[in-house]
Backbone as numpy.savetxt, mean C-alpha at the origin, in Angstrom:
# Nx Ny Nz CAx CAy CAz Cx Cy Cz
10.45 -3.18 11.35 9.61 -1.98 11.35 10.49 -0.73 11.35
9.98 0.33 10.74 10.69 1.60 10.69 9.68 2.71 10.93
9.89 3.54 11.97 8.89 4.57 12.32 8.61 5.52 11.16
7.33 5.81 10.95 6.94 6.82 9.97 6.95 8.19 10.63
7.29 9.20 9.86 7.22 10.57 10.38 5.76 10.94 10.60
5.53 11.85 11.53 4.18 12.31 11.83 3.49 12.79 10.54
2.40 12.10 10.17 1.72 12.41 8.91 0.37 13.11 9.10
0.02 13.48 10.36 -1.31 14.04 10.61 -1.61 15.28 9.77
-0.61 16.11 9.60 -0.83 17.35 8.86 -1.11 17.08 7.38
-0.73 15.90 6.91 -0.91 15.57 5.48 -2.18 14.78 5.20
-2.93 14.44 6.25 -4.17 13.71 6.07 -5.33 14.68 5.82
-6.47 14.12 5.40 -7.70 14.89 5.29 -7.99 15.54 6.64
-8.14 16.84 6.65 -8.25 17.57 7.92 -9.59 17.37 8.63
-10.54 16.72 7.96 -11.82 16.41 8.60 -11.76 15.11 9.42
-10.69 14.36 9.26 -10.52 13.11 10.02 -10.46 13.44 11.50
-11.15 12.61 12.29 -11.20 12.84 13.73 -10.37 11.81 14.47
-9.74 12.25 15.56 -8.79 11.42 16.30 -9.32 11.09 17.69
-9.19 9.83 18.06 -9.56 9.35 19.39 -8.30 9.19 20.26
-8.50 9.25 21.57 -7.44 8.90 22.51 -6.51 10.03 22.89
-6.86 11.28 22.56 -5.94 12.39 22.85 -6.52 13.38 23.87
-7.56 12.97 24.62 -8.21 13.91 25.53 -7.29 14.37 26.67
-6.37 13.52 27.11 -5.43 13.93 28.18 -4.52 15.05 27.70
-4.08 14.93 26.45 -3.25 15.99 25.87 -4.05 17.28 25.74
-5.33 17.15 25.35 -6.18 18.33 25.21 -6.47 18.97 26.56
-6.58 18.16 27.61 -6.79 18.71 28.95 -5.57 19.52 29.40
-4.38 19.00 29.14 -3.16 19.73 29.48 -3.08 21.04 28.71
-3.48 20.95 27.44 -3.50 22.16 26.60 -4.49 23.17 27.15
-5.65 22.69 27.57 -6.72 23.56 28.08 -6.27 24.33 29.33
-5.50 23.68 30.19 -5.04 24.33 31.41 -4.18 25.56 31.12
-3.46 25.51 30.00 -2.56 26.63 29.66 -3.23 27.66 28.76
-4.05 27.19 27.83 -4.54 28.09 26.78 -6.07 28.09 26.65
-6.76 27.44 27.57 -8.20 27.22 27.44 -9.02 28.46 27.16
-8.90 29.47 28.01 -9.76 30.64 27.87 -9.54 31.36 26.54
-8.27 31.46 26.16 -7.94 32.13 24.90 -8.51 31.36 23.70
-8.42 30.05 23.77 -8.90 29.20 22.69 -10.42 29.21 22.62
-11.08 29.16 23.77 -12.54 29.16 23.81 -13.10 30.41 23.15
-12.48 31.54 23.42 -12.95 32.80 22.81 -12.91 32.72 21.28
-11.91 32.03 20.73 -11.79 31.89 19.28 -12.76 30.84 18.73
-12.89 29.71 19.46 -13.71 28.60 18.98 -15.19 28.92 18.95
-15.63 29.80 19.82 -17.06 30.12 19.89 -17.60 30.69 18.59
-16.70 31.14 17.73 -17.12 31.67 16.43 -17.45 30.55 15.45
-16.96 29.31 15.75 -17.11 28.22 14.77 -17.86 27.00 15.30
-17.75 26.71 16.60 -18.40 25.51 17.15 -19.09 25.86 18.48
-19.98 24.97 18.91 -20.63 25.13 20.21 -19.63 24.74 21.30
-19.65 25.46 22.40 -18.67 25.23 23.46 -18.76 23.81 24.03
-19.94 23.20 23.98 -20.08 21.83 24.48 -19.24 20.85 23.67
-19.07 21.13 22.37 -18.24 20.27 21.52 -16.80 20.28 22.01
-16.33 21.46 22.38 -14.96 21.59 22.89 -14.78 20.77 24.16
-15.74 20.84 25.07 -15.61 20.10 26.32 -15.78 18.60 26.11
-16.51 18.21 25.08 -16.60 16.78 24.74 -15.25 16.25 24.25
-14.49 17.11 23.56 -13.13 16.71 23.17 -12.26 16.51 24.41
-12.38 17.43 25.35 -11.55 17.35 26.56 -11.87 16.12 27.39
-13.13 15.75 27.44 -13.56 14.61 28.26 -13.36 13.27 27.55
-13.14 13.31 26.25 -12.98 12.08 25.49 -14.29 11.51 25.00
-15.39 12.25 25.16 -16.69 11.76 24.69 -16.77 11.74 23.18
-16.05 12.62 22.54 -16.05 12.65 21.08 -14.65 12.96 20.57
-14.30 12.43 19.38 -12.96 12.67 18.82 -12.85 14.07 18.24
-11.63 14.54 18.12 -11.39 15.90 17.63 -10.87 15.87 16.19
-11.43 16.70 15.30 -10.91 16.77 13.93 -9.49 17.31 13.89
-8.71 16.81 12.95 -7.31 17.23 12.82 -7.21 18.74 12.61
-8.16 19.32 11.89 -8.06 20.75 11.58 -8.04 21.61 12.84
-8.70 21.16 13.91 -8.68 21.94 15.15 -7.37 21.74 15.90
-6.80 20.55 15.82 -5.48 20.34 16.43 -4.46 21.24 15.74
-4.57 21.35 14.43 -3.67 22.24 13.69 -3.85 23.69 14.14
-5.09 24.08 14.41 -5.35 25.44 14.89 -4.74 25.65 16.27
-4.78 24.60 17.10 -4.19 24.70 18.45 -2.68 24.82 18.40
-2.07 24.40 17.29 -0.61 24.47 17.16 -0.10 25.91 17.20
-0.99 26.86 17.00 -0.62 28.27 17.11 -0.19 28.59 18.54
-0.79 27.87 19.50 -0.49 28.09 20.90 0.53 27.08 21.44
0.49 25.86 20.89 1.44 24.81 21.30 1.96 24.13 20.03
3.16 24.52 19.58 3.70 23.97 18.32 3.90 22.46 18.34
3.92 21.85 19.53 4.19 20.41 19.63 2.92 19.57 19.75
1.74 20.20 19.69 0.52 19.44 19.97 0.22 18.39 18.90
0.56 18.65 17.64 0.33 17.65 16.60 1.17 16.40 16.85
2.43 16.61 17.25 3.31 15.48 17.53 2.82 14.70 18.74
2.34 15.40 19.76 1.83 14.74 20.96 0.60 13.89 20.61
-0.29 14.45 19.83 -1.51 13.72 19.45 -1.18 12.52 18.56
-0.21 12.69 17.69 0.21 11.58 16.82 0.70 10.40 17.67
1.48 10.71 18.69 2.04 9.65 19.54 0.96 8.94 20.36
-0.09 9.66 20.75 -1.09 9.11 21.66 -2.36 8.62 20.98
-2.56 8.98 19.71 -3.83 8.66 19.06 -4.06 7.15 19.02
-5.33 6.76 19.11 -5.69 5.35 19.01 -6.45 5.13 17.70
-7.75 5.34 17.73 -8.56 5.17 16.51 -8.75 6.49 15.78
-9.13 6.38 14.51 -9.46 7.55 13.70 -10.75 7.26 12.95
-11.48 8.32 12.62 -12.73 8.13 11.89 -13.12 9.40 11.16
-14.07 9.25 10.25 -14.74 10.40 9.63 -16.21 10.35 10.02
-16.78 9.15 10.01 -18.16 8.96 10.47 -18.11 8.05 11.69
-18.99 7.09 11.79 -18.98 6.17 12.92 -17.95 5.05 12.76
-17.51 4.82 11.55 -16.61 3.71 11.26 -15.18 4.07 11.68
-14.65 3.33 12.67 -13.32 3.63 13.19 -12.29 2.66 12.62
-11.04 3.12 12.58 -9.94 2.26 12.17 -8.67 2.75 12.84
-7.60 2.00 12.69 -6.29 2.45 13.15 -5.43 2.73 11.93
-4.33 3.46 12.13 -3.36 3.68 11.07 -1.97 3.29 11.57
-1.16 2.68 10.71 0.20 2.30 11.12 1.04 3.54 11.41
1.92 3.41 12.39 2.89 4.47 12.68 4.30 4.04 12.25
4.39 2.86 11.66 5.67 2.34 11.19 5.50 1.72 9.82
6.55 1.77 9.02 6.58 0.99 7.79 6.90 -0.45 8.18
6.11 -1.37 7.68 6.31 -2.79 7.96 6.30 -3.56 6.65
6.61 -4.84 6.73 6.57 -5.67 5.52 5.16 -5.74 4.96
4.17 -5.85 5.85 2.79 -5.95 5.40 2.36 -4.66 4.69
2.74 -3.52 5.22 2.38 -2.25 4.59 3.10 -2.10 3.25
4.38 -2.45 3.20 5.13 -2.37 1.93 4.49 -3.28 0.89
4.07 -4.48 1.32 3.41 -5.42 0.39 2.11 -4.83 -0.15
1.29 -4.25 0.74 0.01 -3.70 0.31 0.20 -2.54 -0.66
1.20 -1.70 -0.43 1.48 -0.59 -1.35 1.87 -1.14 -2.72
2.65 -2.23 -2.73 2.99 -2.87 -4.00 1.76 -3.40 -4.71
0.83 -4.01 -3.96 -0.42 -4.52 -4.54 -1.21 -3.37 -5.16
-1.32 -2.26 -4.44 -2.08 -1.11 -4.94 -1.44 -0.52 -6.19
-0.12 -0.52 -6.25 0.56 -0.02 -7.45 0.46 -1.00 -8.60
0.07 -2.25 -8.29 -0.15 -3.23 -9.34 -1.58 -3.19 -9.82
-2.46 -3.91 -9.14 -3.86 -4.00 -9.57 -4.82 -3.31 -8.60
-4.35 -2.27 -7.95 -5.21 -1.50 -7.06 -5.64 -0.19 -7.70
-6.63 0.44 -7.09 -7.11 1.73 -7.60 -7.57 2.60 -6.44
-6.96 3.76 -6.30 -7.35 4.74 -5.28 -8.34 5.70 -5.93
-9.61 5.59 -5.56 -10.65 6.33 -6.25 -10.59 7.83 -5.99
-10.96 8.59 -7.02 -10.90 10.04 -6.94 -11.83 10.64 -5.89
-12.90 9.92 -5.58 -13.83 10.44 -4.56 -13.24 10.39 -3.16
-12.08 9.75 -3.04 -11.32 9.66 -1.79 -12.10 8.97 -0.66
-13.09 8.19 -1.04 -13.89 7.47 -0.05 -13.50 6.00 0.06
-12.92 5.44 -0.99 -12.57 4.02 -0.94 -11.50 3.69 -1.98
-10.91 2.50 -1.80 -9.96 1.98 -2.78 -10.33 0.54 -3.08
-9.90 0.06 -4.23 -10.24 -1.30 -4.67 -9.00 -2.04 -5.12
-9.08 -3.38 -5.01 -8.03 -4.26 -5.52 -8.73 -5.34 -6.35
-8.34 -5.46 -7.59 -8.99 -6.39 -8.51 -8.04 -7.55 -8.81
-8.48 -8.78 -8.51 -7.63 -9.95 -8.70 -8.45 -11.11 -9.28
-7.76 -12.21 -9.57 -8.42 -13.36 -10.20 -8.62 -14.52 -9.23
-8.36 -14.31 -7.92 -8.40 -15.42 -6.97 -9.09 -15.02 -5.68
-10.20 -15.69 -5.36 -10.88 -15.45 -4.09 -10.03 -15.94 -2.92
-9.30 -17.01 -3.14 -8.41 -17.58 -2.13 -7.35 -16.55 -1.72
-6.81 -15.85 -2.70 -5.80 -14.81 -2.45 -6.37 -13.68 -1.59
-7.61 -13.29 -1.86 -8.25 -12.24 -1.07 -8.40 -12.68 0.38
-8.93 -13.89 0.59 -9.22 -14.36 1.94 -7.95 -14.67 2.75
-6.94 -15.23 2.10 -5.77 -15.69 2.83 -4.67 -14.64 2.97
-4.62 -13.68 2.06 -3.53 -12.71 2.07 -4.03 -11.27 2.23
-4.88 -10.81 1.31 -5.24 -9.40 1.30 -6.04 -8.98 2.53
-7.12 -9.69 2.84 -7.94 -9.31 3.99 -7.17 -9.40 5.31
-6.38 -10.46 5.56 -5.59 -10.48 6.80 -4.61 -9.32 6.90
-3.99 -8.93 5.78 -3.08 -7.78 5.79 -3.83 -6.51 6.17
-4.99 -6.30 5.56 -5.77 -5.09 5.80 -6.29 -5.06 7.23
-6.73 -6.19 7.74 -7.20 -6.24 9.14 -6.06 -5.96 10.10
-4.89 -6.51 9.82 -3.73 -6.30 10.67 -3.29 -4.84 10.69
-3.31 -4.22 9.53 -2.82 -2.85 9.40 -3.82 -1.81 9.90
-5.11 -2.04 9.64 -6.11 -0.99 9.86 -7.28 -1.38 10.76
-7.36 -2.64 11.16 -8.52 -3.15 11.90 -9.81 -2.80 11.15
-9.78 -3.10 9.87 -10.89 -2.77 8.98 -11.15 -3.94 8.05
-12.38 -4.09 7.60 -12.74 -5.15 6.66 -13.11 -4.56 5.31
-13.30 -5.44 4.34 -13.70 -4.98 3.02 -14.86 -5.80 2.48
-15.32 -5.44 1.30 -16.42 -6.14 0.64 -15.91 -6.76 -0.65
-16.33 -7.99 -0.89 -15.87 -8.71 -2.09 -17.00 -8.75 -3.11
-16.71 -8.30 -4.31 -17.66 -8.36 -5.42 -17.13 -9.33 -6.46
-18.00 -10.22 -6.92 -17.61 -11.23 -7.90 -18.15 -10.87 -9.27
-17.25 -10.76 -10.24 -17.64 -10.54 -11.62 -17.32 -11.80 -12.41
-17.52 -11.78 -13.69 -17.42 -13.01 -14.47 -16.05 -13.69 -14.35
-14.99 -12.92 -14.52 -13.65 -13.53 -14.54 -12.74 -13.01 -13.43
-13.26 -12.22 -12.52 -12.38 -11.66 -11.50 -13.17 -11.28 -10.25
-12.43 -10.97 -9.20 -13.00 -10.54 -7.93 -12.46 -9.15 -7.61
-13.31 -8.35 -6.98 -12.87 -7.00 -6.60 -13.09 -6.80 -5.11
-12.03 -6.45 -4.42 -12.10 -6.16 -2.99 -12.24 -4.65 -2.82
-13.35 -4.21 -2.21 -13.60 -2.79 -1.97 -13.41 -2.49 -0.49
-12.61 -1.47 -0.20 -12.43 -1.02 1.18 -12.89 0.44 1.26
-13.99 0.65 1.94 -14.55 2.00 2.04 -14.11 2.67 3.33
-13.19 3.61 3.23 -12.71 4.34 4.40 -11.95 5.58 3.94
-12.49 6.75 4.28 -11.79 7.99 3.95 -10.46 8.07 4.68
-10.44 7.53 5.90 -9.22 7.59 6.72 -8.10 6.79 6.06
-8.39 5.55 5.72 -7.37 4.67 5.12 -6.97 5.19 3.75
-7.95 5.65 2.98 -7.65 6.22 1.66 -6.69 7.40 1.80
-6.97 8.27 2.77 -6.13 9.45 2.97 -4.70 9.03 3.34
-4.59 8.01 4.17 -3.26 7.52 4.58 -2.52 6.90 3.40
-3.17 6.01 2.67 -2.50 5.32 1.57 -2.17 6.25 0.41
-2.91 7.36 0.30 -2.60 8.33 -0.76 -1.27 9.03 -0.52
-0.70 8.86 0.69 0.64 9.38 0.95 1.70 8.58 0.20
1.32 7.36 -0.25 2.25 6.47 -0.91 1.82 6.08 -2.33
0.54 6.24 -2.63 -0.01 5.76 -3.91 -0.75 6.88 -4.62
-0.66 6.94 -5.96 -1.40 7.98 -6.70 -2.91 7.74 -6.65
-3.65 8.83 -6.63 -5.11 8.78 -6.63 -5.61 8.94 -8.06
-6.60 8.13 -8.43 -7.14 8.20 -9.79 -6.26 7.45 -10.78
-6.12 7.99 -11.97 -5.32 7.36 -13.01 -3.87 7.24 -12.57
-3.29 6.05 -12.72 -1.94 5.79 -12.19 -0.83 6.06 -13.20
-1.12 5.91 -14.48 -0.06 6.01 -15.49 0.65 7.35 -15.42
1.96 7.30 -15.31 2.76 8.51 -15.22 2.94 9.03 -13.81
2.22 8.43 -12.85 2.29 8.90 -11.46 2.88 7.86 -10.51
3.05 6.65 -10.98 3.55 5.58 -10.11 5.01 5.79 -9.72
5.34 5.38 -8.51 6.72 5.46 -8.03 6.88 4.53 -6.84
8.10 4.16 -6.54 8.40 3.36 -5.36 8.74 4.32 -4.23
7.96 4.33 -3.13 8.26 5.25 -2.03 9.70 5.13 -1.55
10.32 6.26 -1.27 11.73 6.29 -0.88 12.00 5.42 0.34
11.13 5.47 1.33 11.32 4.69 2.55 11.39 3.20 2.25
10.66 2.76 1.24 10.68 1.36 0.84 11.94 1.06 0.02
12.26 1.96 -0.89 13.40 1.73 -1.78 14.73 1.67 -1.01
14.79 2.36 0.12 16.04 2.42 0.88 16.21 1.25 1.85
15.22 0.37 1.94 15.29 -0.77 2.84 15.04 -2.04 2.04
16.03 -2.92 1.98 15.93 -4.09 1.09 14.78 -5.01 1.47
14.52 -5.19 2.77 13.44 -6.09 3.18 12.08 -5.53 2.77
11.88 -4.22 2.96 10.64 -3.58 2.53 10.50 -3.64 1.01
11.62 -3.43 0.32 11.59 -3.43 -1.15 11.21 -4.81 -1.68
11.72 -5.87 -1.06 11.36 -7.23 -1.48 9.87 -7.46 -1.33
9.30 -7.00 -0.20 7.87 -7.19 0.03 7.04 -6.34 -0.93
7.49 -5.13 -1.19 6.80 -4.26 -2.15 6.75 -4.92 -3.52
7.91 -5.43 -3.97 7.97 -6.07 -5.29 7.13 -7.33 -5.32
7.08 -8.04 -4.19 6.24 -9.23 -4.11 4.77 -8.85 -4.32
4.31 -7.79 -3.66 2.93 -7.33 -3.84 2.67 -6.87 -5.26
3.63 -6.15 -5.83 3.50 -5.65 -7.20 3.43 -6.81 -8.19
4.32 -7.79 -8.04 4.39 -8.91 -8.99 3.28 -9.94 -8.74
2.78 -10.04 -7.49 1.65 -10.92 -7.24 0.43 -10.50 -8.04
0.29 -9.20 -8.24 -0.91 -8.68 -8.90 -0.66 -8.26 -10.35
0.59 -7.97 -10.69 0.84 -7.41 -12.01 2.11 -7.97 -12.64
2.41 -9.22 -12.35 3.57 -9.88 -12.95 3.15 -11.25 -13.45
4.03 -11.90 -14.19 3.69 -13.22 -14.74 4.92 -14.12 -14.69
4.77 -15.28 -14.06 5.83 -16.28 -14.06 5.30 -17.54 -14.71
6.11 -18.19 -15.54 5.60 -19.37 -16.22 6.65 -20.02 -17.10
6.16 -20.74 -18.11 7.04 -21.51 -18.99 6.30 -21.80 -20.29
7.08 -22.17 -21.30 6.49 -22.52 -22.59 6.10 -23.99 -22.62
5.92 -24.51 -23.82 5.51 -25.90 -23.98 6.57 -26.83 -23.40
6.09 -27.93 -22.77 6.96 -28.93 -22.14 7.86 -28.30 -21.09
7.37 -27.22 -20.49 8.08 -26.52 -19.41 9.48 -26.06 -19.83
9.57 -25.69 -21.07 10.81 -25.07 -21.54 10.60 -23.56 -21.58
11.67 -22.84 -21.81 11.61 -21.38 -21.87 10.98 -20.80 -20.60
11.58 -21.08 -19.46 11.13 -20.53 -18.18 11.31 -19.02 -18.22
10.36 -18.30 -17.60 10.46 -16.84 -17.68 9.68 -16.15 -16.55
10.02 -14.88 -16.35 9.22 -13.96 -15.55 9.07 -12.70 -16.38
7.85 -12.14 -16.40 7.57 -10.94 -17.19 6.80 -9.93 -16.35
7.21 -8.69 -16.47 6.46 -7.58 -15.86 6.26 -6.53 -16.95
5.00 -6.19 -17.23 4.68 -5.26 -18.31 3.81 -4.13 -17.79
4.19 -2.90 -18.12 3.41 -1.72 -17.75 3.54 -0.68 -18.85
2.54 0.18 -18.98 2.62 1.26 -19.97 3.39 2.47 -19.43
3.62 2.49 -18.11 4.33 3.60 -17.48 5.84 3.37 -17.58
6.45 3.95 -18.59 7.87 3.71 -18.87 8.75 4.07 -17.68
8.54 5.23 -17.11 9.38 5.67 -15.99 9.31 4.70 -14.83
8.10 4.21 -14.52 7.93 3.28 -13.41 8.61 1.95 -13.71
8.48 1.44 -14.93 9.10 0.17 -15.29 10.62 0.26 -15.14
11.20 1.36 -15.57 12.65 1.53 -15.43 13.04 1.66 -13.96
12.17 2.23 -13.14 12.45 2.31 -11.70 12.44 0.91 -11.09
11.48 0.08 -11.49 11.42 -1.30 -11.00 12.66 -2.07 -11.45
13.09 -1.83 -12.67 14.32 -2.45 -13.19 15.50 -2.12 -12.28
15.62 -0.85 -11.90 16.72 -0.44 -11.02 16.59 -1.05 -9.63
15.35 -1.22 -9.16 15.14 -1.85 -7.85 15.63 -3.29 -7.86
15.34 -4.02 -8.94 15.81 -5.40 -9.05 17.33 -5.46 -9.11
17.93 -4.55 -9.84 19.39 -4.48 -9.91 19.97 -4.24 -8.52
19.34 -3.34 -7.75 19.84 -3.02 -6.41 19.76 -4.21 -5.47
18.87 -5.17 -5.78 18.74 -6.37 -4.95 19.62 -7.51 -5.44
20.42 -7.24 -6.46 21.38 -8.23 -6.94 20.89 -9.12 -8.05
19.77 -8.75 -8.68 19.25 -9.55 -9.79 19.68 -8.90 -11.11
20.34 -9.66 -11.95 20.72 -9.12 -13.27 19.49 -9.14 -14.18
19.10 -7.98 -14.66 17.93 -7.85 -15.54 18.31 -6.95 -16.70
18.02 -7.40 -17.90 18.28 -6.55 -19.06 17.39 -5.33 -19.02
17.77 -4.29 -19.75 16.98 -3.08 -19.81 15.57 -3.37 -20.34
14.54 -2.72 -19.79 13.18 -2.91 -20.31 13.10 -2.53 -21.79
12.24 -3.25 -22.50 12.07 -2.98 -23.92 10.62 -2.63 -24.24
10.46 -1.84 -25.26 9.12 -1.46 -25.69 8.40 -2.67 -26.25
7.10 -2.76 -25.93 6.30 -3.92 -26.33 4.93 -3.42 -26.74
4.50 -3.75 -27.94 3.20 -3.30 -28.44 2.14 -4.34 -28.11
1.07 -3.90 -27.45 0.00 -4.80 -27.02 -1.33 -4.37 -27.64
-2.31 -5.26 -27.66 -3.66 -4.85 -28.11 -4.23 -3.80 -27.16
-4.84 -2.77 -27.69 -5.41 -1.71 -26.85 -6.60 -2.21 -26.07
-7.30 -3.22 -26.61 -8.46 -3.82 -25.94 -8.34 -5.34 -26.00
-8.93 -6.06 -25.08 -8.89 -7.52 -25.12 -9.39 -8.06 -26.46
-8.65 -9.00 -27.01 -8.99 -9.70 -28.26 -8.89 -8.81 -29.50
-8.38 -7.61 -29.35 -8.18 -6.75 -30.53 -7.07 -7.33 -31.40
-7.23 -7.25 -32.71 -6.25 -7.83 -33.63 -5.01 -6.95 -33.75
-5.21 -5.66 -33.77 -4.06 -4.76 -33.93 -3.41 -4.48 -32.57
-2.11 -4.20 -32.61 -1.36 -3.88 -31.40 -0.98 -2.40 -31.44
-1.72 -1.60 -30.69 -1.52 -0.15 -30.73 -1.11 0.43 -29.39
-1.14 -0.39 -28.34 -0.81 0.11 -27.00 0.68 -0.08 -26.72
1.36 1.02 -26.47 2.80 0.96 -26.18 3.02 0.65 -24.70
3.70 -0.45 -24.44 4.03 -0.83 -23.07 5.53 -1.13 -22.97
5.99 -1.25 -21.71 7.40 -1.53 -21.47 7.51 -2.81 -20.66
8.44 -3.67 -21.07 8.49 -5.01 -20.53 9.84 -5.33 -19.89
9.77 -5.86 -18.66 10.94 -6.48 -18.02 10.80 -7.98 -18.22
11.81 -8.59 -18.81 11.76 -10.02 -19.11 12.98 -10.70 -18.51
12.74 -11.74 -17.72 13.82 -12.53 -17.14 13.69 -13.95 -17.68
14.63 -14.38 -18.52 14.57 -15.69 -19.12 15.78 -16.56 -18.83
16.87 -15.96 -18.40 18.07 -16.72 -18.06 17.82 -17.54 -16.79
18.28 -18.79 -16.77 18.08 -19.63 -15.59 18.71 -19.03 -14.35
19.91 -18.52 -14.50 20.60 -17.92 -13.35 19.86 -16.71 -12.84
19.45 -15.83 -13.75 18.74 -14.61 -13.34 17.39 -14.95 -12.74
16.71 -15.94 -13.31 15.41 -16.34 -12.80 15.55 -16.94 -11.40
16.60 -17.72 -11.18 16.85 -18.31 -9.86 17.15 -17.21 -8.84
17.93 -16.20 -9.25 18.22 -15.06 -8.36 16.94 -14.32 -8.01
16.06 -14.16 -8.99 14.79 -13.46 -8.76 13.94 -14.24 -7.75
13.86 -15.56 -7.92 13.03 -16.37 -7.03 13.62 -16.50 -5.64
14.88 -16.15 -5.49 15.50 -16.14 -4.16 15.14 -14.89 -3.36
14.63 -13.87 -4.05 14.26 -12.65 -3.32 12.77 -12.34 -3.38
12.07 -12.84 -4.41 10.63 -12.61 -4.53 9.91 -13.91 -4.20
9.21 -13.94 -3.08 8.49 -15.14 -2.65 6.99 -14.84 -2.75
6.39 -15.30 -3.83 5.00 -14.98 -4.13 4.05 -15.44 -3.03
2.97 -14.69 -2.86 1.91 -15.04 -1.90 0.60 -15.40 -2.61
0.45 -14.94 -3.84 -0.73 -15.28 -4.63 -0.70 -16.78 -4.92
-1.78 -17.52 -4.62 -1.75 -18.99 -4.78 -1.39 -19.46 -6.18
-1.87 -18.76 -7.21 -1.53 -19.17 -8.57 -0.05 -18.94 -8.87
0.49 -17.83 -8.35 1.91 -17.54 -8.56 2.78 -18.50 -7.76
2.33 -18.89 -6.58 3.06 -19.86 -5.77 3.17 -21.18 -6.54
2.05 -21.61 -7.10 2.02 -22.87 -7.85 2.99 -22.81 -9.03
2.90 -21.73 -9.81 3.77 -21.59 -10.98 5.24 -21.50 -10.57
5.51 -20.74 -9.51 6.91 -20.57 -9.09 7.49 -21.90 -8.60
6.66 -22.72 -7.94 7.14 -24.04 -7.51 7.47 -24.92 -8.71
6.64 -24.83 -9.74 6.91 -25.62 -10.94 8.19 -25.14 -11.62
8.38 -23.83 -11.65 9.59 -23.28 -12.24 10.81 -23.67 -11.40
10.67 -23.60 -10.08 11.76 -24.01 -9.20 12.11 -25.47 -9.42
11.08 -26.30 -9.64 11.32 -27.71 -9.90 12.16 -27.91 -11.14
11.89 -27.13 -12.18 12.67 -27.22 -13.41 14.08 -26.68 -13.23
14.24 -25.79 -12.24 15.56 -25.18 -12.00 16.37 -25.95 -10.98
15.81 -27.01 -10.39 16.53 -27.79 -9.39 17.89 -28.24 -9.93
18.88 -28.04 -9.08 20.23 -28.41 -9.48 20.99 -27.26 -10.11
20.28 -26.19 -10.43 20.95 -25.02 -11.00 21.11 -23.98 -9.89
22.12 -24.16 -9.02 22.31 -23.25 -7.90 21.32 -23.55 -6.80
21.15 -22.63 -5.87 20.29 -22.83 -4.70 19.14 -21.84 -4.70
17.94 -22.34 -4.41 16.79 -21.47 -4.22 16.38 -21.54 -2.76
16.30 -20.41 -2.12 15.95 -20.36 -0.70 14.45 -20.18 -0.56
13.86 -20.88 0.40 12.43 -20.76 0.68 12.26 -20.07 2.02
11.50 -18.97 2.08 11.37 -18.22 3.34 10.39 -18.87 4.29
10.52 -18.56 5.56 9.52 -18.94 6.56 8.54 -17.79 6.67
7.40 -17.90 5.99 6.45 -16.79 5.93 5.90 -16.44 7.30
5.96 -17.38 8.27 5.42 -17.10 9.59 6.27 -16.07 10.33
7.51 -15.88 9.91 8.38 -14.92 10.61 8.22 -13.51 10.06
7.47 -13.35 8.97 7.32 -12.03 8.37 6.35 -11.18 9.16
6.68 -9.90 9.28 5.84 -8.96 10.02 5.34 -7.88 9.08
């Protein structure tokens, strides 16, 4: 784990914080009368006293206003806060970067979508098993929040409705259209363990591992239309000790089953046995379909160097 810097000032200012009434009481003893005179222009005085007693949570925007009198109050509230909410639905937010958070950010940068309405985010995948065994446990662990699963013809969509969580994750992930906005957060890129988990989440949802006929031509492929992001991922793999050729332009159908190839994408391709073995030594898939394929590929690579298998129970 690695502590995150105080992010309260960067969240939606309507978000309300629980668990800080003791700090507000201390603040009130020093600045109460002066603050009350100002607050009476905007809220009922009973609301202020409900904050002090802990009966109701306080919006971040008012804590920011109190910083005029106590510059350290945001930091104090960040350290002591418990739950956060916008309506009745409460959740927690991580105060540290962890493997689970790095993995989820990778998933969102792969097949996730941070909606422009800032009320919810979605993850679209092809496996219900993956949602139940990996995604939902990660989300519950990180936020104490659940999601809703929608089943469509060929895929499943996990919807998580929370302005609080959306606001937090938008510190790491682009909102709305992702092309041209994707990036690997610096805090993740500078830590190899976090970077491995991030890439695992990204490749679980937006990568492909497999083989040709008769299990020949073993390969891993990652394709995106965002050239800058693909080259950044290429550099991340290099930094982890995996030799990967430069990404190449790849023309794809603009729509499913279209005959013409008009969509320009960029492809990372790993086909060398040595490079593929190095990749599988650092990327340990969690998606059940990817696990199955990677095991088959590992079986074909047996005897070609060593492939390490992680103890997933030790991951945090």
